[in-house]
Kinemage of the C-alpha trace (Angstrom):
@kinemage 1
@onewidth
@group {chain A} dominant
@subgroup {mainchain}
@vectorlist {calphas} color= white
{ca met a 1} P 1.782 95.457 -16.493
{ca ile a 2} L 1.460 91.609 -16.127
{ca ala a 3} L -0.368 92.262 -12.769
{ca asn a 4} L -3.422 93.707 -14.750
{ca leu a 5} L -3.926 90.784 -16.586
{ca pro a 6} L -6.945 88.484 -15.688
{ca asp a 7} L -6.557 86.035 -12.600
{ca glu a 8} L -7.354 83.133 -15.016
{ca leu a 9} L -4.606 84.054 -17.233
{ca leu a 10} L -2.144 84.643 -14.737
{ca ser a 11} L -2.904 81.278 -13.249
{ca his a 12} L -2.343 79.740 -16.636
{ca ile a 13} L 1.080 81.283 -16.953
{ca leu a 14} L 1.928 80.059 -13.410
{ca ser a 15} L 0.966 76.531 -14.544
{ca leu a 16} L 3.744 76.575 -16.876
{ca leu a 17} L 6.501 77.509 -14.424
{ca pro a 18} L 8.450 75.169 -12.103
{ca thr a 19} L 6.731 74.553 -8.830
{ca lys a 20} L 9.443 76.540 -6.844
{ca his a 21} L 9.133 79.438 -9.107
{ca ala a 22} L 5.266 79.537 -9.208
{ca val a 23} L 5.238 79.428 -5.307
{ca ala a 24} L 7.977 82.267 -5.428
{ca thr a 25} L 5.422 84.624 -6.880
{ca thr a 26} L 3.734 84.950 -3.561
{ca val a 27} L 6.283 87.612 -2.420
{ca leu a 28} L 5.125 89.964 -5.190
{ca ser a 29} L 2.088 91.511 -3.784
{ca lys a 30} L -1.226 90.706 -1.919
{ca lys a 31} L -2.589 89.860 -5.328
{ca trp a 32} L -0.063 87.002 -5.810
{ca thr a 33} L -0.244 85.540 -2.582
{ca asn a 34} L -2.590 82.441 -3.254
{ca leu a 35} L -2.730 82.927 -6.754
{ca trp a 36} L -0.572 79.792 -7.643
{ca thr a 37} L -2.900 77.741 -5.733
{ca ser a 38} L -5.597 78.090 -8.258
{ca ala a 39} L -3.427 77.134 -11.303
{ca ser a 40} L -3.688 73.833 -12.829
{ca phe a 41} L -0.277 72.374 -12.758
{ca phe a 42} L 0.323 69.434 -14.841
{ca lys a 43} L 3.852 68.910 -13.501
{ca leu a 44} L 4.736 68.863 -9.961
{ca asp a 45} L 8.624 69.505 -9.082
{ca leu a 46} L 9.535 68.805 -5.341
{ca asp a 47} L 13.209 68.887 -5.716
{ca asp a 48} L 15.330 70.068 -3.058
{ca arg a 49} L 18.202 70.906 -5.561
{ca leu a 50} L 15.698 74.008 -6.373
{ca leu a 51} L 16.003 75.615 -3.035
{ca leu a 52} L 18.859 78.201 -2.783
{ca arg a 53} L 21.660 76.505 -1.085
{ca pro a 54} L 24.326 78.650 0.734
{ca lys a 55} L 27.911 78.362 -0.097
{ca ser a 56} L 28.620 77.191 3.572
{ca phe a 57} L 26.187 74.723 4.929
{ca thr a 58} L 27.075 76.006 8.250
{ca ser a 59} L 25.208 78.921 7.832
{ca met a 60} L 21.958 77.035 7.117
{ca pro a 61} L 22.225 73.809 8.740
{ca asn a 62} L 18.199 73.263 8.442
{ca his a 63} L 18.119 72.932 4.595
{ca ala a 64} L 16.293 69.518 4.783
{ca ser a 65} L 13.626 71.266 7.518
{ca leu a 66} L 13.122 73.931 5.080
{ca phe a 67} L 12.476 71.651 2.199
{ca ala a 68} L 10.012 69.548 4.079
{ca asn a 69} L 8.104 72.966 4.925
{ca phe a 70} L 7.863 73.583 1.574
{ca val a 71} L 6.563 70.289 0.226
{ca asn a 72} L 3.962 70.342 3.088
{ca his a 73} L 2.964 73.825 1.797
{ca val a 74} L 2.558 73.031 -1.507
{ca leu a 75} L 0.725 69.877 -1.015
{ca gly a 76} L -1.894 71.531 1.238
{ca leu a 77} L -2.563 74.077 -1.226
{ca ile a 78} L -2.048 72.976 -4.667
{ca asn a 79} L -4.776 71.749 -7.163
{ca leu a 80} L -3.578 68.105 -7.113
{ca pro a 81} L -6.392 66.451 -9.115
{ca cys a 82} L -4.726 68.253 -12.182
{ca val a 83} L -1.270 67.065 -11.916
{ca gln a 84} L -0.041 64.521 -14.194
{ca lys a 85} L 3.766 64.375 -13.603
{ca ile a 86} L 5.137 63.990 -10.135
{ca thr a 87} L 9.220 64.389 -9.596
{ca phe a 88} L 10.342 63.762 -5.975
{ca phe a 89} L 14.202 64.468 -5.828
{ca cys a 90} L 15.998 64.583 -2.327
{ca ser a 91} L 19.545 65.092 -2.233
{ca asp a 92} L 19.598 65.114 1.694
{ca ser a 93} L 18.211 62.474 3.933
{ca tyr a 94} L 14.871 62.487 5.057
{ca asp a 95} L 12.830 60.081 7.328
{ca ser a 96} L 11.074 57.311 5.089
{ca asn a 97} L 7.835 57.938 6.749
{ca leu a 98} L 7.798 61.463 6.081
{ca ile a 99} L 8.582 60.628 2.389
{ca asn a 100} L 5.789 58.079 2.524
{ca ser a 101} L 3.224 60.563 3.905
{ca trp a 102} L 4.110 62.959 0.898
{ca leu a 103} L 3.846 60.082 -1.787
{ca leu a 104} L 0.501 59.186 -0.421
{ca val a 105} L -0.903 62.904 -0.753
{ca ala a 106} L 0.625 63.510 -4.035
{ca cys a 107} L 0.079 60.422 -6.140
{ca lys a 108} L -3.475 60.646 -6.985
{ca ser a 109} L -5.281 58.337 -9.410
{ca asn a 110} L -5.081 60.390 -12.305
{ca val a 111} L -1.091 60.601 -12.459
{ca val a 112} L 0.559 59.800 -15.506
{ca glu a 113} L 4.313 59.729 -14.571
{ca val a 114} L 5.872 59.522 -11.471
{ca asp a 115} L 9.712 59.909 -10.778
{ca ile a 116} L 11.055 59.489 -7.437
{ca arg a 117} L 15.011 59.763 -6.737
{ca ile a 118} L 15.910 59.593 -3.149
{ca pro a 119} L 19.382 58.585 -1.504
{ca tyr a 120} L 19.335 55.308 0.022
{ca thr a 121} L 17.240 54.891 3.293
{ca gln a 122} L 17.577 51.860 5.630
{ca asn a 123} L 13.791 51.486 5.792
{ca pro a 124} L 12.618 51.186 2.448
{ca ile a 125} L 9.910 53.808 0.756
{ca glu a 126} L 6.460 52.465 0.284
{ca leu a 127} L 4.493 53.196 -3.062
{ca pro a 128} L 0.853 54.317 -2.418
{ca gln a 129} L -1.771 51.674 -3.028
{ca thr a 130} L -3.689 53.915 -5.311
{ca leu a 131} L -0.624 53.756 -7.978
{ca tyr a 132} L -0.932 49.909 -8.204
{ca ala a 133} L -4.507 50.098 -9.300
{ca ser a 134} L -3.931 53.260 -11.378
{ca arg a 135} L -4.938 53.158 -15.058
{ca ser a 136} L -3.542 56.300 -15.937
{ca leu a 137} L 0.115 55.566 -14.833
{ca arg a 138} L 2.265 55.238 -17.830
{ca val a 139} L 5.870 56.135 -16.530
{ca leu a 140} L 7.524 54.918 -13.143
{ca lys a 141} L 10.943 55.810 -12.166
{ca leu a 142} L 12.226 54.406 -8.870
{ca asn a 143} L 15.602 55.517 -7.966
{ca ala a 144} L 15.409 54.735 -4.337
{ca asn a 145} L 15.153 51.803 -2.058
{ca ile a 146} L 11.481 50.799 -2.816
{ca arg a 147} L 9.257 48.031 -1.304
{ca leu a 148} L 6.718 47.037 -3.688
{ca asp a 149} L 3.989 45.527 -1.628
{ca phe a 150} L 1.539 44.222 -4.453
{ca pro a 151} L -2.162 44.319 -3.239
{ca pro a 152} L -3.858 40.858 -3.552
{ca asp a 153} L -6.540 40.319 -6.257
{ca cys a 154} L -5.512 43.169 -7.887
{ca val a 155} L -4.360 43.888 -11.498
{ca cys a 156} L -1.104 45.815 -10.938
{ca phe a 157} L -0.065 48.779 -12.953
{ca pro a 158} L -2.468 47.994 -15.928
{ca ser a 159} L -1.120 50.846 -18.347
{ca leu a 160} L 2.506 50.932 -17.275
{ca lys a 161} L 4.707 51.092 -20.394
{ca val a 162} L 7.970 52.727 -18.844
{ca leu a 163} L 10.120 51.411 -15.787
{ca trp a 164} L 13.133 52.621 -14.382
{ca ile a 165} L 14.119 50.977 -11.245
{ca lys a 166} L 17.218 50.929 -8.639
{ca val a 167} L 17.869 47.608 -7.017
{ca tyr a 168} L 19.867 47.257 -3.791
{ca asn a 169} L 19.320 43.753 -2.653
{ca gln a 170} L 17.966 40.529 -3.185
{ca asp a 171} L 14.371 41.475 -2.124
{ca gly a 172} L 14.555 44.219 -4.686
{ca ile a 173} L 15.276 41.705 -7.440
{ca thr a 174} L 12.561 39.378 -6.196
{ca phe a 175} L 10.119 42.456 -6.462
{ca thr a 176} L 11.093 43.559 -9.880
{ca gln a 177} L 10.872 40.054 -11.216
{ca lys a 178} L 7.394 39.791 -9.978
{ca leu a 179} L 6.530 42.969 -12.069
{ca phe a 180} L 7.081 41.147 -15.310
{ca his a 181} L 4.515 38.698 -14.509
{ca ile a 182} L 1.943 41.547 -13.814
{ca cys a 183} L 3.043 44.390 -16.281
{ca phe a 184} L 1.488 43.174 -19.516
{ca val a 185} L 2.169 46.153 -21.469
{ca leu a 186} L 5.356 46.964 -20.247
{ca glu a 187} L 7.833 48.247 -23.417
{ca asp a 188} L 10.885 50.042 -21.663
{ca leu a 189} L 12.947 48.760 -18.763
{ca phe a 190} L 15.995 50.646 -16.888
{ca met a 191} L 17.391 48.562 -14.209
{ca glu a 192} L 20.270 49.733 -12.155
{ca ser a 193} L 21.885 47.058 -10.021
{ca asp a 194} L 23.860 48.572 -6.959
{ca ile a 195} L 23.965 45.421 -4.765
{ca leu a 196} L 25.059 46.579 -1.280
{ca asn a 197} L 25.027 43.456 0.551
{ca lys a 198} L 27.425 40.230 0.197
{ca glu a 199} L 25.507 37.620 -1.473
{ca arg a 200} L 27.785 35.244 -3.198
{ca glu a 201} L 25.624 35.221 -6.313
{ca val a 202} L 22.995 37.501 -7.876
{ca val a 203} L 20.665 36.529 -10.616
{ca phe a 204} L 18.430 38.665 -12.306
{ca thr a 205} L 15.910 37.384 -14.819
{ca val a 206} L 14.256 39.654 -17.208
{ca lys a 207} L 11.301 37.715 -18.911
{ca ser a 208} L 8.716 39.751 -20.867
{ca asn a 209} L 7.004 39.227 -24.109
{ca thr a 210} L 6.035 42.870 -24.583
{ca leu a 211} L 9.551 44.343 -23.817
{ca lys a 212} L 11.049 46.526 -26.647
{ca arg a 213} L 13.664 48.525 -24.807
{ca leu a 214} L 16.149 47.233 -22.060
{ca lys a 215} L 18.972 48.820 -20.247
{ca ile a 216} L 20.958 47.255 -17.390
{ca glu a 217} L 23.541 49.170 -15.332
{ca cys a 218} L 25.573 47.002 -12.776
{ca leu a 219} L 27.741 48.379 -10.139
{ca val a 220} L 30.015 46.218 -8.697
{ca his a 221} L 30.982 46.515 -5.150
{ca ser a 222} L 32.904 43.214 -4.583
{ca phe a 223} L 34.457 40.734 -7.041
{ca asp a 224} L 33.530 37.895 -4.969
{ca ile a 225} L 29.908 38.355 -5.954
{ca glu a 226} L 28.757 36.363 -9.160
{ca tyr a 227} L 26.705 38.511 -11.441
{ca ser a 228} L 24.134 36.779 -13.931
{ca phe a 229} L 21.700 38.241 -16.182
{ca val a 230} L 19.210 36.344 -17.938
{ca val a 231} L 17.101 38.071 -20.852
{ca asp a 232} L 14.201 36.234 -22.172
{ca cys a 233} L 12.504 39.083 -24.336
{ca pro a 234} L 11.714 37.631 -27.806
{ca asn a 235} L 10.356 41.202 -29.116
{ca leu a 236} L 13.288 43.245 -27.689
{ca glu a 237} L 14.359 45.954 -30.066
{ca his a 238} L 16.972 48.035 -28.438
{ca leu a 239} L 19.516 46.702 -25.786
{ca asp a 240} L 21.924 48.633 -23.432
{ca leu a 241} L 24.368 46.938 -21.153
{ca phe a 242} L 26.833 48.367 -18.991
{ca asp a 243} L 28.883 46.857 -16.078
{ca asp a 244} L 32.432 47.477 -14.693
{ca leu a 245} L 33.136 43.865 -14.457
{ca leu a 246} L 32.103 41.233 -16.919
{ca ala a 247} L 28.907 39.658 -15.516
{ca lys a 248} L 27.396 36.793 -17.277
{ca tyr a 249} L 24.692 37.154 -19.758
{ca lys a 250} L 22.486 34.723 -21.128
{ca ile a 251} L 20.339 35.921 -24.112
{ca ser a 252} L 17.250 33.946 -25.135
{ca thr a 253} L 17.662 32.159 -28.358
{ca asp a 254} L 13.916 33.228 -29.186
{ca leu a 255} L 15.234 37.028 -29.828
{ca lys a 256} L 13.927 38.570 -32.947
{ca val a 257} L 15.754 41.022 -35.006
{ca leu a 258} L 17.514 43.795 -32.718
{ca asp a 259} L 17.611 47.082 -34.029
{ca asp a 260} L 20.602 48.099 -31.834
{ca ala a 261} L 22.780 47.044 -29.108
{ca lys a 262} L 25.234 49.138 -27.125
{ca ile a 263} L 27.726 47.029 -25.135
{ca cys a 264} L 29.849 48.481 -22.484
{ca ile a 265} L 31.201 45.668 -20.333
{ca gly a 266} L 34.537 45.066 -18.226
{ca leu a 267} L 36.993 46.994 -16.583
{ca pro a 268} L 38.999 49.618 -18.680
{ca ser a 269} L 42.396 48.188 -17.969
{ca ala a 270} L 41.294 44.756 -16.737
{ca asp a 271} L 43.945 42.216 -16.288
{ca tyr a 272} L 41.776 39.300 -17.245
{ca gly a 273} L 44.805 36.841 -16.634
{ca ala a 274} L 44.915 37.566 -12.948
{ca phe a 275} L 40.903 37.438 -12.760
{ca glu a 276} L 41.148 33.935 -14.241
{ca leu a 277} L 43.982 32.948 -11.806
{ca tyr a 278} L 42.501 34.257 -8.796
{ca phe a 279} L 38.707 34.016 -9.101
{ca glu a 280} L 38.770 30.975 -11.191
{ca val a 281} L 36.235 32.516 -13.708
{ca lys a 282} L 36.652 32.799 -17.309
{ca his a 283} L 35.224 36.546 -17.330
{ca ser a 284} L 36.949 37.467 -20.738
{ca asn a 285} L 34.892 34.717 -22.249
{ca arg a 286} L 31.824 36.067 -21.459
{ca ala a 287} L 32.100 39.038 -23.861
{ca phe a 288} L 32.323 36.592 -26.730
{ca glu a 289} L 29.671 34.517 -25.481
{ca leu a 290} L 27.359 37.688 -25.417
{ca leu a 291} L 28.317 38.541 -28.873
{ca glu a 292} L 27.414 35.086 -30.150
{ca ala a 293} L 23.863 35.686 -28.858
{ca leu a 294} L 23.321 39.086 -30.701
{ca ser a 295} L 24.013 37.573 -34.066
{ca asn a 296} L 20.634 39.178 -35.431
{ca val a 297} L 21.369 42.922 -34.505
{ca lys a 298} L 21.327 45.543 -37.040
{ca ser a 299} L 23.516 48.337 -35.217
{ca leu a 300} L 26.160 47.173 -32.584
{ca ser a 301} L 28.322 49.528 -30.286
{ca leu a 302} L 31.049 47.861 -28.456
{ca ser a 303} L 33.313 49.839 -25.864
{ca gly a 304} L 36.888 49.766 -25.595
{ca cys a 305} L 36.638 47.773 -22.590
{ca thr a 306} L 34.411 45.236 -24.549
{ca thr a 307} L 36.841 45.008 -27.396
{ca gly a 308} L 39.752 44.526 -25.015
{ca ala a 309} L 37.812 41.406 -23.616
{ca val a 310} L 36.715 39.880 -26.664
{ca ser a 311} L 40.646 40.073 -27.922
{ca tyr a 312} L 41.665 38.649 -24.866
{ca ser a 313} L 39.404 35.592 -25.307
{ca tyr a 314} L 40.644 35.197 -28.884
{ca glu a 315} L 44.246 35.966 -28.404
{ca thr a 316} L 44.380 33.104 -25.823
{ca val a 317} L 42.341 30.196 -27.439
{ca glu a 318} L 45.292 28.312 -27.892
{ca his a 319} L 46.173 27.926 -24.085
{ca thr a 320} L 43.567 25.014 -23.600
{ca asp a 321} L 43.214 23.959 -19.932
{ca ser a 322} L 43.306 19.948 -19.971
{ca asp a 323} L 41.121 20.158 -16.846
{ca glu a 324} L 38.519 22.045 -18.518
{ca asn a 325} L 34.877 20.827 -18.518
{ca glu a 326} L 33.136 20.067 -21.809
{ca asp a 327} L 31.356 23.477 -22.030
{ca gly a 328} L 34.680 25.066 -21.790
{ca ile a 329} L 36.357 23.015 -24.519
{ca ala a 330} L 33.343 23.783 -26.778
{ca leu a 331} L 33.603 27.583 -26.145
{ca arg a 332} L 37.344 27.572 -26.955
{ca ile a 333} L 36.571 25.541 -30.244
{ca arg a 334} L 34.120 28.227 -31.211
{ca leu a 335} L 36.616 31.019 -30.358
{ca arg a 336} L 39.518 29.306 -32.423
{ca asn a 337} L 37.081 29.116 -35.603
{ca phe a 338} L 35.607 32.788 -34.499
{ca met a 339} L 32.165 31.949 -35.332
{ca leu a 340} L 30.776 35.279 -34.743
{ca lys a 341} L 28.200 36.115 -37.575
{ca phe a 342} L 26.176 39.258 -37.940
{ca pro a 343} L 24.171 38.769 -41.242
{ca leu a 344} L 21.748 41.680 -40.439
{ca leu a 345} L 24.712 44.128 -39.304
{ca arg a 346} L 24.384 47.673 -40.956
{ca arg a 347} L 26.251 49.795 -38.361
{ca leu a 348} L 29.329 48.979 -36.343
{ca glu a 349} L 30.981 51.180 -33.611
{ca leu a 350} L 34.141 49.916 -32.237
{ca gly a 351} L 36.106 51.331 -29.270
{ca phe a 352} L 39.705 50.747 -28.912
{ca arg a 353} L 42.139 51.201 -25.891
{ca thr a 354} L 44.935 49.041 -26.964
{ca ser a 355} L 46.855 48.006 -29.906
{ca glu a 356} L 45.638 44.173 -28.799
{ca ser a 357} L 42.028 45.151 -29.042
{ca trp a 358} L 42.562 46.621 -32.566
{ca asn a 359} L 43.546 43.334 -33.920
{ca ile a 360} L 40.114 41.876 -33.693
{ca leu a 361} L 38.861 44.510 -36.239
{ca thr a 362} L 39.386 42.707 -39.335
{ca leu a 363} L 37.687 39.321 -37.757
{ca leu a 364} L 34.649 41.533 -36.730
{ca leu a 365} L 34.531 42.894 -40.315
{ca his a 366} L 34.750 39.577 -41.789
{ca ser a 367} L 31.827 38.364 -39.662
{ca ser a 368} L 29.682 41.500 -41.036
{ca pro a 369} L 29.281 40.908 -44.642
{ca asn a 370} L 26.637 43.521 -45.146
{ca leu a 371} L 28.113 46.193 -43.093
{ca gln a 372} L 27.267 49.905 -44.328
{ca his a 373} L 28.633 52.393 -41.781
{ca leu a 374} L 31.866 51.796 -39.703
{ca ile a 375} L 33.048 53.865 -36.772
{ca leu a 376} L 36.417 53.378 -35.066
{ca arg a 377} L 37.080 55.400 -31.785
{ca lys a 378} L 40.186 55.474 -29.706
{ca glu a 379} L 38.771 55.891 -26.245
{ca leu a 380} L 41.448 58.487 -24.896
{ca asn a 381} L 39.382 60.274 -22.418
{ca gly a 382} L 37.530 59.054 -19.095
{ca tyr a 383} L 39.586 56.276 -17.709
{ca ser a 384} L 42.919 57.601 -18.600
{ca val a 385} L 44.870 55.970 -15.834
{ca gly a 386} L 47.028 52.923 -17.624
{ca tyr a 387} L 46.336 54.425 -21.107
{ca lys a 388} L 49.092 53.643 -23.622
{ca arg a 389} L 49.111 55.397 -27.088
{ca phe a 390} L 48.515 52.905 -29.894
{ca ser a 391} L 48.150 53.474 -33.518
{ca tyr a 392} L 45.404 52.664 -36.016
{ca gly a 393} L 47.497 49.973 -37.756
{ca met a 394} L 46.908 48.170 -41.117
{ca pro a 395} L 44.223 45.695 -40.508
{ca lys a 396} L 45.490 42.172 -41.057
{ca gly a 397} L 44.373 39.221 -43.268
{ca ser a 398} L 42.228 39.148 -46.382
{ca val a 399} L 39.958 41.825 -47.376
{ca pro a 400} L 36.452 41.425 -45.903
{ca glu a 401} L 33.446 41.150 -47.980
{ca cys a 402} L 31.704 44.184 -46.797
{ca leu a 403} L 34.465 46.433 -48.060
{ca leu a 404} L 34.095 45.060 -51.331
{ca cys a 405} L 30.413 45.353 -51.799
{ca his a 406} L 28.527 47.289 -48.831
{ca leu a 407} L 30.752 49.753 -46.724
{ca lys a 408} L 29.567 53.243 -47.644
{ca glu a 409} L 30.268 55.594 -44.718
{ca met a 410} L 33.228 55.505 -42.290
{ca glu a 411} L 34.155 57.611 -39.344
{ca ile a 412} L 37.608 57.554 -37.591
{ca trp a 413} L 37.849 59.184 -34.188
{ca gly a 414} L 40.929 60.000 -32.296
{ca phe a 415} L 43.140 60.323 -35.331
{ca glu a 416} L 46.616 61.304 -34.332
{ca gly a 417} L 48.337 62.449 -37.418
{ca val a 418} L 50.682 61.327 -40.217
{ca lys a 419} L 53.294 59.653 -37.760
{ca tyr a 420} L 50.888 57.055 -36.162
{ca asp a 421} L 47.531 56.365 -37.880
{ca met a 422} L 48.146 56.469 -41.844
{ca pro a 423} L 47.945 52.891 -42.474
{ca val a 424} L 44.399 52.659 -41.546
{ca leu a 425} L 43.455 55.147 -44.250
{ca glu a 426} L 45.463 53.573 -46.824
{ca phe a 427} L 43.769 50.194 -46.125
{ca phe a 428} L 40.053 51.351 -46.372
{ca leu a 429} L 40.454 53.801 -49.108
{ca gly a 430} L 42.460 51.432 -51.051
{ca his a 431} L 40.061 48.657 -50.377
{ca ala a 432} L 36.477 50.042 -49.986
{ca glu a 433} L 35.141 49.673 -53.217
{ca val a 434} L 31.617 51.322 -52.746
{ca leu a 435} L 32.726 53.845 -49.831
{ca gln a 436} L 31.227 57.264 -50.323
{ca lys a 437} L 32.205 59.412 -47.260
{ca met a 438} L 35.094 59.036 -44.820
{ca lys a 439} L 35.220 61.493 -41.648
{ca ile a 440} L 38.332 61.775 -39.864
{ca tyr a 441} L 38.329 63.319 -36.404
{ca val a 442} L 41.746 64.618 -35.517
{ca gln a 443} L 43.469 65.183 -32.165
{ca glu a 444} L 45.074 68.440 -31.559
{ca leu a 445} L 47.834 69.281 -34.284
{ca ser a 446} L 50.086 72.201 -35.316
{ca ser a 447} L 49.431 74.131 -38.362
{ca asp a 448} L 52.300 72.447 -40.034
{ca glu a 449} L 50.804 69.087 -39.104
{ca glu a 450} L 47.437 69.918 -40.361
{ca ile a 451} L 48.993 70.976 -43.736
{ca met a 452} L 50.992 67.589 -43.756
{ca leu a 453} L 47.927 65.264 -42.955
{ca ser a 454} L 45.922 67.112 -45.609
{ca glu a 455} L 48.533 66.442 -48.044
{ca his a 456} L 49.111 62.841 -47.311
{ca val a 457} L 45.340 62.168 -47.459
{ca leu a 458} L 45.017 63.660 -50.894
{ca glu a 459} L 47.968 61.425 -52.173
{ca ile a 460} L 46.437 58.149 -50.847
{ca pro a 461} L 45.049 56.141 -54.036
{ca lys a 462} L 41.152 55.581 -53.491
{ca val a 463} L 39.577 52.790 -54.992
{ca ser a 464} L 36.107 54.596 -54.764
{ca glu a 465} L 36.118 57.500 -57.128
{ca ala a 466} L 32.971 58.727 -55.317
{ca cys a 467} L 34.583 58.896 -51.842
{ca gln a 468} L 34.624 62.067 -50.251
{ca val a 469} L 37.170 62.578 -47.452
{ca glu a 470} L 36.293 65.174 -44.555
{ca ile a 471} L 38.705 66.037 -41.989
{ca asn a 472} L 37.591 67.714 -38.595
{ca tyr a 473} L 40.273 68.852 -36.192
{ca glu a 474} L 39.053 68.362 -32.378
{ca tyr a 475} L 39.820 71.209 -30.376
């Protein structure tokens, strides 16, 4: 029987359980009533999703009250000095003063990681002052309306390496930007912008000499707001950008070698011609300008939204507005010559949603002379509204240098069989001289279509005798 084990061993076992489950052992017997309070918990989970919810909320209208009582009970009895990681997750609405009181009790000076995820509250949540000066705090995740009150004459967050923060308004932007001046060892930043008020222009500057990983997610509530992000991080290694309308990005020219960049910007079915007509902003050009700034990247992933925006820029360069300013004319000259260069690029992943975006494939390959791994992906899922079938056609123009000397691996996703997509196989198998492996991921086909595809693939002449073709069926 587990109850016969020594209390010290039972306490250790309880310390490995989620907080809710450890507290629940109090119902087993008198021996277990307060045993959990002697456990040395390293992780404290205060998560109202862990409480059992009824199928109908009408049968338990005081769920929030029950969770509040649970938190008060746990914080009053748990061995807090041992806690290193704290998670506050509230899916219901709670009074900000109540949440402030919980944080004040829970966040002791030796905590290593704090994760706060709370729905938007009109009154901001306040971080305990002990966290600002904590030398043990390494990870801080703030998915809530948080007010940062930096104490005077204090070195703030001296050991903080990872920061996740959600920004709701201009005050949040201002507070976050102050962090970059006081966080001297920050390496990882995830910033989610969810601006709820109606500023006409939102500018967010990320400036840090220590930052290595940066992820920005921008959710747009109004097309009338002009979003701009300035990134001045010379030692950045990983970049991940997402927005559902093309924001303006300015990347510092001091950026050193970037290990990887993942770019998903723009609306899936955006009519950029209409945007430029009604909003007088060249949204599509912004994707091209961003790619220009990433010339030193080693691995690059572009979503179908992004390739759509770049292709629109490239396809419309000949339509030059006579009233355009000097910067606009200079950009169109660069577009016309397609001066994207990726000399360090080894891995390229491209998403496609339309045949128009497919047309830039050859141009991107010519810009990547040392490419070794290429992934092509039809984006058939997710934003399916407005999707039109298109085929992987034969790339146009001369054979890119990377196919002749460096391309060794390929993946083709969303392949739709012999009827639609064979030209792309014929092109790469016929021109990639050092290709070693090609993986084809095929949409659902009948048995007869599978046999036909296999036969056709075997018949395609391969310039690289070492190339192995692998067909995978997605069901």
